[in-house]
Backbone and ligand atoms as CSV (ligand in chain L), in Angstrom:
chain,resi,resn,atom,element,x,y,z
A,1,MET,N,N,0.798,-1.198,0.015
A,1,MET,CA,C,0.035,-0.004,0.016
A,1,MET,C,C,0.843,1.254,0.046
A,2,ARG,N,N,1.843,1.245,0.921
A,2,ARG,CA,C,2.695,2.387,1.016
A,2,ARG,C,C,3.506,2.668,-0.305
A,3,SER,N,N,3.954,1.591,-0.923
A,3,SER,CA,C,4.727,1.782,-2.170
A,3,SER,C,C,3.804,2.247,-3.297
A,4,THR,N,N,2.554,1.840,-3.286
A,4,THR,CA,C,1.588,2.324,-4.253
A,4,THR,C,C,1.396,3.818,-4.122
A,5,LEU,N,N,1.234,4.289,-2.949
A,5,LEU,CA,C,1.123,5.715,-2.709
A,5,LEU,C,C,2.357,6.492,-3.108
A,6,LEU,N,N,3.525,5.929,-2.896
A,6,LEU,CA,C,4.724,6.625,-3.294
A,6,LEU,C,C,4.813,6.649,-4.787
A,7,ALA,N,N,4.467,5.511,-5.465
A,7,ALA,CA,C,4.456,5.547,-7.005
A,7,ALA,C,C,3.529,6.590,-7.524
A,8,LEU,N,N,2.312,6.706,-6.980
A,8,LEU,CA,C,1.382,7.641,-7.421
A,8,LEU,C,C,1.945,9.082,-7.332
A,9,GLY,N,N,2.545,9.329,-6.156
A,9,GLY,CA,C,3.084,10.624,-5.921
A,9,GLY,C,C,4.202,10.947,-6.986
A,10,ALA,N,N,5.054,9.969,-7.259
A,10,ALA,CA,C,6.160,10.183,-8.157
A,10,ALA,C,C,5.572,10.495,-9.591
A,11,SER,N,N,4.606,9.637,-9.984
A,11,SER,CA,C,4.126,9.876,-11.318
A,11,SER,C,C,3.353,11.179,-11.491
A,12,PHE,N,N,2.787,11.684,-10.431
A,12,PHE,CA,C,2.125,12.942,-10.439
A,12,PHE,C,C,3.094,14.003,-10.666
A,13,ILE,N,N,4.266,14.017,-9.969
A,13,ILE,CA,C,5.271,15.047,-10.114
A,13,ILE,C,C,5.846,15.018,-11.516
A,14,ILE,N,N,6.130,13.771,-12.049
A,14,ILE,CA,C,6.708,13.642,-13.382
A,14,ILE,C,C,5.679,14.219,-14.348
A,15,GLY,N,N,4.391,13.839,-14.169
A,15,GLY,CA,C,3.390,14.296,-15.115
A,15,GLY,C,C,3.232,15.780,-15.034
A,16,PHE,N,N,3.291,16.376,-13.925
A,16,PHE,CA,C,3.093,17.816,-13.761
A,16,PHE,C,C,4.254,18.543,-14.459
A,17,SER,N,N,5.495,18.073,-14.249
A,17,SER,CA,C,6.593,18.870,-14.828
A,17,SER,C,C,6.652,18.686,-16.355
A,18,SER,N,N,6.190,17.591,-16.882
A,18,SER,CA,C,6.229,17.440,-18.357
A,18,SER,C,C,5.150,18.379,-18.924
A,19,VAL,N,N,4.016,18.526,-18.250
A,19,VAL,CA,C,3.005,19.434,-18.725
A,19,VAL,C,C,3.504,20.889,-18.798
A,20,THR,N,N,4.166,21.307,-17.767
A,20,THR,CA,C,4.773,22.588,-17.648
A,20,THR,C,C,5.678,22.824,-18.863
A,21,ALA,N,N,6.531,21.825,-19.111
A,21,ALA,CA,C,7.584,21.911,-20.176
A,21,ALA,C,C,6.919,22.013,-21.527
A,22,THR,N,N,5.954,21.206,-21.836
A,22,THR,CA,C,5.330,21.262,-23.137
A,22,THR,C,C,4.480,22.465,-23.327
A,23,ALA,N,N,3.885,23.006,-22.252
A,23,ALA,CA,C,3.125,24.219,-22.441
A,23,ALA,C,C,3.997,25.366,-22.951
A,24,GLN,N,N,5.182,25.423,-22.458
A,24,GLN,CA,C,6.059,26.497,-22.863
A,24,GLN,C,C,6.563,26.371,-24.359
A,25,SER,N,N,6.748,25.142,-24.774
A,25,SER,CA,C,7.279,24.963,-26.136
A,25,SER,C,C,6.208,24.715,-27.166
A,26,SER,N,N,4.938,24.626,-26.676
A,26,SER,CA,C,3.830,24.318,-27.490
A,26,SER,C,C,3.661,25.412,-28.570
A,27,ASP,N,N,3.348,24.947,-29.752
A,27,ASP,CA,C,3.050,25.973,-30.854
A,27,ASP,C,C,1.636,25.850,-31.283
A,28,VAL,N,N,0.810,25.221,-30.490
A,28,VAL,CA,C,-0.684,25.129,-30.770
A,28,VAL,C,C,-1.328,26.355,-30.110
A,29,GLU,N,N,-2.135,27.000,-30.856
A,29,GLU,CA,C,-2.910,28.148,-30.206
A,29,GLU,C,C,-4.364,27.644,-29.992
A,30,VAL,N,N,-4.770,27.773,-28.671
A,30,VAL,CA,C,-6.151,27.416,-28.330
A,30,VAL,C,C,-6.808,28.653,-27.874
A,31,LYS,N,N,-7.951,28.959,-28.488
A,31,LYS,CA,C,-8.649,30.145,-28.001
A,31,LYS,C,C,-10.209,29.926,-28.052
A,32,ASP,N,N,-10.912,30.937,-27.573
A,32,ASP,CA,C,-12.395,30.866,-27.548
A,32,ASP,C,C,-12.903,29.608,-26.998
A,33,ALA,N,N,-12.398,29.164,-25.743
A,33,ALA,CA,C,-12.895,27.948,-25.146
A,33,ALA,C,C,-14.076,28.324,-24.369
A,34,TRP,N,N,-15.203,27.590,-24.701
A,34,TRP,CA,C,-16.481,27.924,-24.078
A,34,TRP,C,C,-17.350,26.663,-23.984
A,35,ALA,N,N,-18.345,26.829,-23.125
A,35,ALA,CA,C,-19.265,25.691,-22.988
A,35,ALA,C,C,-20.672,26.288,-22.673
A,36,ARG,N,N,-21.699,25.522,-22.870
A,36,ARG,CA,C,-22.999,25.990,-22.517
A,36,ARG,C,C,-23.341,25.708,-21.027
A,37,ALA,N,N,-24.018,26.579,-20.401
A,37,ALA,CA,C,-24.522,26.304,-19.124
A,37,ALA,C,C,-25.509,25.073,-19.161
A,38,THR,N,N,-25.494,24.278,-18.166
A,38,THR,CA,C,-26.342,23.058,-18.198
A,38,THR,C,C,-27.635,23.357,-17.402
A,39,PRO,N,N,-28.766,23.071,-17.927
A,39,PRO,CA,C,-30.037,23.193,-17.202
A,39,PRO,C,C,-30.253,22.114,-16.240
A,40,GLY,N,N,-30.834,22.462,-15.103
A,40,GLY,CA,C,-31.255,21.511,-14.099
A,40,GLY,C,C,-30.142,20.518,-13.681
A,41,GLY,N,N,-30.427,19.285,-13.653
A,41,GLY,CA,C,-29.515,18.338,-13.161
A,41,GLY,C,C,-28.748,17.561,-14.294
A,42,ALA,N,N,-28.553,18.195,-15.409
A,42,ALA,CA,C,-27.822,17.631,-16.503
A,42,ALA,C,C,-26.533,17.016,-16.080
A,43,GLN,N,N,-26.158,15.856,-16.566
A,43,GLN,CA,C,-24.928,15.187,-16.233
A,43,GLN,C,C,-23.852,15.396,-17.286
A,44,THR,N,N,-24.263,15.868,-18.428
A,44,THR,CA,C,-23.329,15.952,-19.574
A,44,THR,C,C,-23.319,17.385,-20.046
A,45,ALA,N,N,-22.294,17.752,-20.707
A,45,ALA,CA,C,-22.113,19.070,-21.324
A,45,ALA,C,C,-21.181,18.959,-22.457
A,46,ALA,N,N,-21.072,19.962,-23.318
A,46,ALA,CA,C,-20.112,19.956,-24.435
A,46,ALA,C,C,-19.295,21.215,-24.337
A,47,ALA,N,N,-17.999,21.091,-24.538
A,47,ALA,CA,C,-17.120,22.215,-24.550
A,47,ALA,C,C,-16.544,22.436,-25.989
A,48,TYR,N,N,-16.322,23.682,-26.333
A,48,TYR,CA,C,-15.881,24.038,-27.703
A,48,TYR,C,C,-14.645,24.910,-27.588
A,49,VAL,N,N,-13.712,24.716,-28.544
A,49,VAL,CA,C,-12.525,25.510,-28.625
A,49,VAL,C,C,-12.194,25.796,-30.140
A,50,THR,N,N,-11.328,26.809,-30.330
A,50,THR,CA,C,-10.757,26.972,-31.686
A,50,THR,C,C,-9.276,26.689,-31.576
A,51,VAL,N,N,-8.791,25.760,-32.389
A,51,VAL,CA,C,-7.333,25.394,-32.294
A,51,VAL,C,C,-6.655,25.659,-33.585
A,52,THR,N,N,-5.483,26.229,-33.468
A,52,THR,CA,C,-4.683,26.419,-34.713
A,52,THR,C,C,-3.217,25.887,-34.394
A,53,SER,N,N,-2.719,25.061,-35.334
A,53,SER,CA,C,-1.344,24.604,-35.195
A,53,SER,C,C,-0.621,25.022,-36.491
A,54,PRO,N,N,0.431,25.879,-36.344
A,54,PRO,CA,C,1.142,26.394,-37.503
A,54,PRO,C,C,1.763,25.291,-38.313
A,55,THR,N,N,2.074,24.182,-37.584
A,55,THR,CA,C,2.893,23.126,-38.284
A,55,THR,C,C,2.095,21.892,-38.511
A,56,GLY,N,N,0.878,21.893,-38.095
A,56,GLY,CA,C,0.074,20.623,-38.280
A,56,GLY,C,C,0.198,19.757,-37.041
A,57,ASP,N,N,-0.924,19.266,-36.480
A,57,ASP,CA,C,-0.842,18.525,-35.316
A,57,ASP,C,C,-2.219,17.676,-35.278
A,58,ARG,N,N,-2.414,17.035,-34.055
A,58,ARG,CA,C,-3.598,16.284,-33.915
A,58,ARG,C,C,-4.066,16.399,-32.496
A,59,LEU,N,N,-5.338,16.722,-32.312
A,59,LEU,CA,C,-5.923,16.759,-30.953
A,59,LEU,C,C,-6.321,15.307,-30.655
A,60,THR,N,N,-5.780,14.857,-29.543
A,60,THR,CA,C,-5.925,13.371,-29.307
A,60,THR,C,C,-6.716,13.077,-28.014
A,61,GLY,N,N,-6.968,14.067,-27.181
A,61,GLY,CA,C,-7.765,13.793,-25.917
A,61,GLY,C,C,-7.907,15.034,-25.162
A,62,ALA,N,N,-8.707,14.874,-24.068
A,62,ALA,CA,C,-8.949,15.988,-23.180
A,62,ALA,C,C,-9.264,15.486,-21.779
A,63,SER,N,N,-9.136,16.351,-20.826
A,63,SER,CA,C,-9.529,16.000,-19.452
A,63,SER,C,C,-9.832,17.275,-18.730
A,64,THR,N,N,-10.613,17.169,-17.691
A,64,THR,CA,C,-10.928,18.346,-16.881
A,64,THR,C,C,-11.329,17.889,-15.485
A,65,PRO,N,N,-11.053,18.730,-14.480
A,65,PRO,CA,C,-11.576,18.361,-13.107
A,65,PRO,C,C,-13.020,18.627,-13.043
A,66,ALA,N,N,-13.661,19.258,-13.980
A,66,ALA,CA,C,-15.061,19.606,-13.966
A,66,ALA,C,C,-16.008,18.308,-14.298
A,67,ALA,N,N,-15.382,17.329,-14.879
A,67,ALA,CA,C,-16.174,16.172,-15.182
A,67,ALA,C,C,-15.305,14.808,-15.153
A,68,GLN,N,N,-16.049,13.682,-14.979
A,68,GLN,CA,C,-15.287,12.444,-14.862
A,68,GLN,C,C,-14.604,12.153,-16.191
A,69,LYS,N,N,-15.314,12.378,-17.265
A,69,LYS,CA,C,-14.703,12.057,-18.620
A,69,LYS,C,C,-14.900,13.174,-19.504
A,70,ALA,N,N,-13.882,13.351,-20.383
A,70,ALA,CA,C,-13.873,14.350,-21.456
A,70,ALA,C,C,-13.497,13.618,-22.722
A,71,ASP,N,N,-14.412,13.364,-23.637
A,71,ASP,CA,C,-14.105,12.675,-24.908
A,71,ASP,C,C,-14.373,13.605,-26.137
A,72,ILE,N,N,-13.633,13.241,-27.203
A,72,ILE,CA,C,-13.831,14.053,-28.456
A,72,ILE,C,C,-14.952,13.391,-29.217
A,73,HIS,N,N,-15.985,14.145,-29.488
A,73,HIS,CA,C,-17.168,13.678,-30.290
A,73,HIS,C,C,-17.254,14.381,-31.591
A,74,SER,N,N,-17.769,13.701,-32.567
A,74,SER,CA,C,-18.245,14.355,-33.805
A,74,SER,C,C,-19.736,14.247,-33.792
A,75,MET,N,N,-20.336,15.204,-34.557
A,75,MET,CA,C,-21.793,15.191,-34.665
A,75,MET,C,C,-22.093,15.367,-36.189
A,76,SER,N,N,-23.048,14.488,-36.625
A,76,SER,CA,C,-23.336,14.546,-38.079
A,76,SER,C,C,-24.762,14.143,-38.277
A,77,MET,N,N,-25.303,14.530,-39.369
A,77,MET,CA,C,-26.675,14.228,-39.844
A,77,MET,C,C,-26.617,12.860,-40.439
A,78,ASP,N,N,-27.489,11.948,-39.910
A,78,ASP,CA,C,-27.614,10.636,-40.452
A,78,ASP,C,C,-29.089,10.311,-40.721
A,79,ASN,N,N,-29.544,10.394,-41.962
A,79,ASN,CA,C,-30.962,10.265,-42.316
A,79,ASN,C,C,-31.829,11.209,-41.557
A,80,GLY,N,N,-31.377,12.458,-41.473
A,80,GLY,CA,C,-32.168,13.446,-40.809
A,80,GLY,C,C,-32.100,13.428,-39.385
A,81,VAL,N,N,-31.260,12.621,-38.800
A,81,VAL,CA,C,-31.145,12.505,-37.346
A,81,VAL,C,C,-29.685,12.906,-36.929
A,82,MET,N,N,-29.601,13.859,-35.997
A,82,MET,CA,C,-28.293,14.253,-35.482
A,82,MET,C,C,-27.704,13.101,-34.596
A,83,LYS,N,N,-26.506,12.732,-34.978
A,83,LYS,CA,C,-25.828,11.656,-34.215
A,83,LYS,C,C,-24.502,12.067,-33.728
A,84,MET,N,N,-24.196,11.674,-32.462
A,84,MET,CA,C,-22.844,11.910,-32.016
A,84,MET,C,C,-22.077,10.551,-31.907
A,85,ARG,N,N,-20.877,10.730,-32.164
A,85,ARG,CA,C,-20.010,9.441,-31.850
A,85,ARG,C,C,-18.648,9.927,-31.401
A,86,GLN,N,N,-18.042,9.056,-30.691
A,86,GLN,CA,C,-16.678,9.320,-30.182
A,86,GLN,C,C,-15.707,9.128,-31.244
A,87,VAL,N,N,-14.703,10.028,-31.384
A,87,VAL,CA,C,-13.623,9.806,-32.378
A,87,VAL,C,C,-12.342,9.846,-31.575
A,88,ASP,N,N,-11.233,9.245,-32.171
A,88,ASP,CA,C,-10.027,9.095,-31.405
A,88,ASP,C,C,-9.146,10.341,-31.614
A,89,GLY,N,N,-9.555,11.319,-32.383
A,89,GLY,CA,C,-8.785,12.508,-32.581
A,89,GLY,C,C,-9.280,13.405,-33.659
A,90,ILE,N,N,-8.784,14.636,-33.680
A,90,ILE,CA,C,-9.151,15.628,-34.781
A,90,ILE,C,C,-7.874,16.116,-35.445
A,91,ASP,N,N,-7.687,15.904,-36.715
A,91,ASP,CA,C,-6.505,16.394,-37.429
A,91,ASP,C,C,-6.517,17.884,-37.507
A,92,LEU,N,N,-5.428,18.544,-37.234
A,92,LEU,CA,C,-5.279,19.989,-37.363
A,92,LEU,C,C,-4.314,20.283,-38.450
A,93,PRO,N,N,-4.854,20.645,-39.657
A,93,PRO,CA,C,-4.001,21.013,-40.745
A,93,PRO,C,C,-3.202,22.197,-40.407
A,94,ALA,N,N,-1.948,22.191,-40.947
A,94,ALA,CA,C,-0.991,23.333,-40.672
A,94,ALA,C,C,-1.590,24.684,-41.002
A,95,GLY,N,N,-1.588,25.570,-40.024
A,95,GLY,CA,C,-2.015,26.941,-40.199
A,95,GLY,C,C,-3.488,27.202,-40.351
A,96,GLN,N,N,-4.319,26.121,-40.244
A,96,GLN,CA,C,-5.735,26.252,-40.410
A,96,GLN,C,C,-6.457,26.199,-39.052
A,97,ALA,N,N,-7.222,27.202,-38.777
A,97,ALA,CA,C,-7.995,27.148,-37.483
A,97,ALA,C,C,-9.113,26.089,-37.573
A,98,VAL,N,N,-9.140,25.247,-36.598
A,98,VAL,CA,C,-10.185,24.159,-36.527
A,98,VAL,C,C,-11.123,24.637,-35.328
A,99,THR,N,N,-12.391,24.832,-35.609
A,99,THR,CA,C,-13.325,25.318,-34.628
A,99,THR,C,C,-14.211,24.193,-34.242
A,100,LEU,N,N,-14.222,23.867,-32.982
A,100,LEU,CA,C,-15.243,22.901,-32.456
A,100,LEU,C,C,-16.483,23.798,-32.127
A,101,LYS,N,N,-17.665,23.328,-32.565
A,101,LYS,CA,C,-18.821,24.233,-32.293
A,101,LYS,C,C,-20.067,23.268,-32.344
A,102,PRO,N,N,-21.171,23.852,-31.856
A,102,PRO,CA,C,-22.424,23.131,-31.842
A,102,PRO,C,C,-22.794,22.594,-33.169
A,103,GLY,N,N,-23.124,21.323,-33.263
A,103,GLY,CA,C,-23.483,20.708,-34.560
A,103,GLY,C,C,-22.206,20.020,-35.151
A,104,GLY,N,N,-21.076,20.211,-34.622
A,104,GLY,CA,C,-19.834,19.564,-35.212
A,104,GLY,C,C,-19.052,18.944,-34.079
A,105,TYR,N,N,-17.704,19.003,-34.231
A,105,TYR,CA,C,-16.920,18.398,-33.202
A,105,TYR,C,C,-17.104,19.178,-31.891
A,106,HIS,N,N,-16.937,18.381,-30.744
A,106,HIS,CA,C,-17.031,18.939,-29.439
A,106,HIS,C,C,-16.332,18.067,-28.504
A,107,ILE,N,N,-15.981,18.690,-27.338
A,107,ILE,CA,C,-15.504,17.836,-26.227
A,107,ILE,C,C,-16.638,17.484,-25.337
A,108,MET,N,N,-16.966,16.233,-25.255
A,108,MET,CA,C,-18.178,15.738,-24.478
A,108,MET,C,C,-17.720,15.551,-23.047
A,109,LEU,N,N,-18.392,16.285,-22.166
A,109,LEU,CA,C,-18.057,16.110,-20.786
A,109,LEU,C,C,-19.148,15.254,-20.068
A,110,THR,N,N,-18.728,14.096,-19.591
A,110,THR,CA,C,-19.665,13.178,-18.951
A,110,THR,C,C,-19.414,13.094,-17.497
A,111,GLY,N,N,-20.491,13.071,-16.656
A,111,GLY,CA,C,-20.327,12.939,-15.212
A,111,GLY,C,C,-19.835,14.274,-14.659
A,112,LEU,N,N,-20.536,15.356,-14.856
A,112,LEU,CA,C,-20.202,16.643,-14.331
A,112,LEU,C,C,-20.088,16.631,-12.788
A,113,ALA,N,N,-19.107,17.288,-12.302
A,113,ALA,CA,C,-18.897,17.447,-10.885
A,113,ALA,C,C,-20.048,18.254,-10.312
A,114,LYS,N,N,-20.368,19.297,-10.997
A,114,LYS,CA,C,-21.585,20.152,-10.687
A,114,LYS,C,C,-22.035,20.845,-11.897
A,115,PRO,N,N,-23.335,21.286,-11.889
A,115,PRO,CA,C,-23.823,21.958,-13.116
A,115,PRO,C,C,-22.984,23.149,-13.500
A,116,LEU,N,N,-22.923,23.314,-14.836
A,116,LEU,CA,C,-22.191,24.520,-15.335
A,116,LEU,C,C,-23.050,25.729,-15.290
A,117,GLN,N,N,-22.606,26.831,-14.654
A,117,GLN,CA,C,-23.416,27.999,-14.555
A,117,GLN,C,C,-22.836,29.092,-15.387
A,118,GLN,N,N,-23.681,29.947,-16.074
A,118,GLN,CA,C,-23.223,31.065,-16.836
A,118,GLN,C,C,-22.289,31.967,-16.043
A,119,GLY,N,N,-21.221,32.326,-16.625
A,119,GLY,CA,C,-20.282,33.177,-15.982
A,119,GLY,C,C,-19.100,32.508,-15.256
A,120,GLN,N,N,-19.284,31.192,-14.979
A,120,GLN,CA,C,-18.237,30.387,-14.396
A,120,GLN,C,C,-17.217,30.081,-15.430
A,121,SER,N,N,-16.053,29.595,-14.981
A,121,SER,CA,C,-15.083,28.972,-15.909
A,121,SER,C,C,-14.405,27.811,-15.210
A,122,PHE,N,N,-13.882,26.939,-16.037
A,122,PHE,CA,C,-13.195,25.830,-15.497
A,122,PHE,C,C,-12.022,25.403,-16.385
A,123,PRO,N,N,-10.970,24.709,-15.854
A,123,PRO,CA,C,-9.821,24.401,-16.683
A,123,PRO,C,C,-10.089,23.166,-17.529
A,124,LEU,N,N,-9.561,23.167,-18.717
A,124,LEU,CA,C,-9.652,21.987,-19.625
A,124,LEU,C,C,-8.266,21.740,-20.221
A,125,THR,N,N,-7.813,20.521,-20.089
A,125,THR,CA,C,-6.506,20.185,-20.591
A,125,THR,C,C,-6.673,19.410,-21.958
A,126,LEU,N,N,-6.096,19.912,-23.000
A,126,LEU,CA,C,-6.151,19.281,-24.339
A,126,LEU,C,C,-4.825,18.591,-24.597
A,127,ASP,N,N,-4.890,17.410,-25.110
A,127,ASP,CA,C,-3.678,16.629,-25.409
A,127,ASP,C,C,-3.473,16.682,-26.949
A,128,PHE,N,N,-2.238,17.020,-27.348
A,128,PHE,CA,C,-1.917,17.060,-28.805
A,128,PHE,C,C,-0.790,16.142,-29.070
A,129,ALA,N,N,-0.896,15.480,-30.216
A,129,ALA,CA,C,0.114,14.435,-30.597
A,129,ALA,C,C,1.516,14.976,-30.542
A,130,LYS,N,N,1.742,16.127,-31.060
A,130,LYS,CA,C,3.079,16.822,-31.089
A,130,LYS,C,C,3.317,17.855,-29.992
A,131,ALA,N,N,2.323,18.671,-29.747
A,131,ALA,CA,C,2.555,19.738,-28.875
A,131,ALA,C,C,2.431,19.439,-27.397
A,132,GLY,N,N,1.848,18.180,-27.061
A,132,GLY,CA,C,1.659,17.776,-25.719
A,132,GLY,C,C,0.468,18.368,-25.144
A,133,ALA,N,N,0.454,18.444,-23.864
A,133,ALA,CA,C,-0.792,18.928,-23.130
A,133,ALA,C,C,-0.808,20.439,-22.978
A,134,GLN,N,N,-2.036,20.968,-23.167
A,134,GLN,CA,C,-2.177,22.397,-23.048
A,134,GLN,C,C,-3.477,22.734,-22.320
A,135,GLN,N,N,-3.352,23.538,-21.308
A,135,GLN,CA,C,-4.537,23.854,-20.465
A,135,GLN,C,C,-5.132,25.173,-20.848
A,136,VAL,N,N,-6.435,25.237,-20.987
A,136,VAL,CA,C,-7.154,26.486,-21.246
A,136,VAL,C,C,-8.282,26.628,-20.252
A,137,MET,N,N,-8.755,27.890,-20.068
A,137,MET,CA,C,-9.891,28.090,-19.192
A,137,MET,C,C,-11.197,28.220,-20.074
A,138,VAL,N,N,-12.171,27.398,-19.729
A,138,VAL,CA,C,-13.430,27.317,-20.511
A,138,VAL,C,C,-14.395,28.301,-19.814
A,139,THR,N,N,-14.964,29.253,-20.566
A,139,THR,CA,C,-15.954,30.105,-20.020
A,139,THR,C,C,-17.342,29.585,-20.327
A,140,VAL,N,N,-18.172,29.575,-19.327
A,140,VAL,CA,C,-19.595,29.015,-19.430
A,140,VAL,C,C,-20.495,30.148,-19.879
A,141,GLU,N,N,-21.065,29.896,-21.119
A,141,GLU,CA,C,-22.040,30.828,-21.630
A,141,GLU,C,C,-23.490,30.338,-21.317
A,142,LYS,N,N,-24.398,31.219,-21.682
A,142,LYS,CA,C,-25.813,30.866,-21.281
A,142,LYS,C,C,-26.345,29.641,-22.033
A,143,VAL,N,N,-27.429,29.019,-21.418
A,143,VAL,CA,C,-28.000,27.912,-22.029
A,143,VAL,C,C,-28.458,28.248,-23.461
A,144,GLY,N,N,-28.119,27.353,-24.400
A,144,GLY,CA,C,-28.521,27.571,-25.813
A,144,GLY,C,C,-27.610,28.455,-26.572
A,145,SER,N,N,-26.561,28.991,-26.022
A,145,SER,CA,C,-25.679,29.839,-26.664
A,145,SER,C,C,-25.034,29.122,-27.837
A,146,MET,N,N,-24.705,29.850,-28.927
A,146,MET,CA,C,-24.100,29.270,-30.065
A,146,MET,C,C,-22.598,29.571,-30.288
A,147,GLY,N,N,-22.086,30.409,-29.397
A,147,GLY,CA,C,-20.734,30.743,-29.507
A,147,GLY,C,C,-20.247,31.481,-28.332
A,148,PRO,N,N,-18.920,31.705,-28.193
A,148,PRO,CA,C,-18.361,32.479,-27.141
A,148,PRO,C,C,-18.833,34.000,-27.195
A,149,ALA,N,N,-19.292,34.502,-26.161
A,149,ALA,CA,C,-19.883,35.821,-26.113
A,149,ALA,C,C,-18.859,36.880,-26.354
A,150,THR,N,N,-17.559,36.567,-26.141
A,150,THR,CA,C,-16.463,37.510,-26.280
A,150,THR,C,C,-16.113,37.716,-27.744
A,151,GLN,N,N,-16.541,36.707,-28.583
A,151,GLN,CA,C,-16.150,36.782,-30.034
A,151,GLN,C,C,-16.941,37.828,-30.749
A,152,SER,N,N,-16.287,38.541,-31.703
A,152,SER,CA,C,-16.850,39.511,-32.562
A,152,SER,C,C,-17.710,40.518,-31.847
A,153,GLY,N,N,-17.339,40.836,-30.671
A,153,GLY,CA,C,-17.824,41.944,-29.880
A,153,GLY,C,C,-19.309,41.881,-29.437
A,154,GLY,N,N,-19.860,40.752,-29.158
A,154,GLY,CA,C,-21.142,40.779,-28.596
A,154,GLY,C,C,-22.164,39.676,-28.905
A,155,ASP,N,N,-23.165,39.954,-29.648
A,155,ASP,CA,C,-24.297,39.059,-29.818
A,155,ASP,C,C,-23.903,37.836,-30.579
A,156,ALA,N,N,-23.434,36.787,-29.901
A,156,ALA,CA,C,-23.041,35.545,-30.539
A,156,ALA,C,C,-24.218,34.642,-30.745
A,157,THR,N,N,-25.363,34.991,-30.199
A,157,THR,CA,C,-26.480,34.032,-30.190
A,157,THR,C,C,-27.532,34.460,-31.253
A,158,GLY,N,N,-27.363,35.654,-31.754
A,158,GLY,CA,C,-28.408,36.185,-32.649
A,158,GLY,C,C,-28.679,35.336,-33.857
A,159,SER,N,N,-27.700,35.230,-34.794
A,159,SER,CA,C,-28.008,34.512,-35.953
A,159,SER,C,C,-27.413,33.020,-35.885
A,160,GLY,N,N,-26.708,32.733,-34.815
A,160,GLY,CA,C,-26.109,31.415,-34.773
A,160,GLY,C,C,-24.879,31.341,-35.648
A,161,MET,N,N,-24.554,32.365,-36.357
A,161,MET,CA,C,-23.301,32.364,-37.179
A,161,MET,C,C,-22.338,33.364,-36.634
A,162,THR,N,N,-21.132,32.889,-36.301
A,162,THR,CA,C,-20.098,33.802,-35.928
A,162,THR,C,C,-18.934,33.651,-36.899
A,163,MET,N,N,-18.470,34.822,-37.334
A,163,MET,CA,C,-17.347,34.804,-38.279
A,163,MET,C,C,-16.115,34.589,-37.574
A,164,PRO,N,N,-15.257,33.602,-38.026
A,164,PRO,CA,C,-13.922,33.417,-37.457
A,164,PRO,C,C,-13.110,34.819,-37.679
A,165,MET,N,N,-12.318,35.149,-36.694
A,165,MET,CA,C,-11.495,36.385,-36.834
A,165,MET,C,C,-10.160,36.010,-37.470
A,166,HIS,N,N,-9.826,36.695,-38.479
A,166,HIS,CA,C,-8.545,36.414,-39.154
A,166,HIS,C,C,-7.559,37.573,-38.766
A,167,HIS,N,N,-6.298,37.199,-38.683
A,167,HIS,CA,C,-5.373,38.148,-38.290
A,167,HIS,C,C,-4.463,38.511,-39.519
L,1,CU,CU,CU,-21.153,14.454,-27.644
């Protein structure tokens, strides 16, 4: 028992230092991380981010203290029915912003620690094949929101269409 505890402690320290190291050398840009507030006692939620890798990479996983599980899901129309399924990663073409959004790719959060409330934020760690782990803060927007409120200066819910910002 004692040796198990020691081993856990050691792996935590190693894991933590490698995260710190890769965060500094990472060349993946993650922005506009947001999620919808969950109504009532919902146990699941979806988180969305916009990711850009100048050199090309692959998003391979995610984790958060806000939920027991964080899986990458795709959503698509199948005979007029919206279907979600788990995928093992999302390719990030070099220099191209990939936006996870309602109706498409999302990070599925299962087993929420507590309901997501508008205005809160929580950390989300994204794992990349080349860039390693990168942590972002996810802002909780209102129920039914279609995009991050901070994007394009305001009404992100009006048309359901937000234009990506180019630099
Ligand atoms: Cu899903």
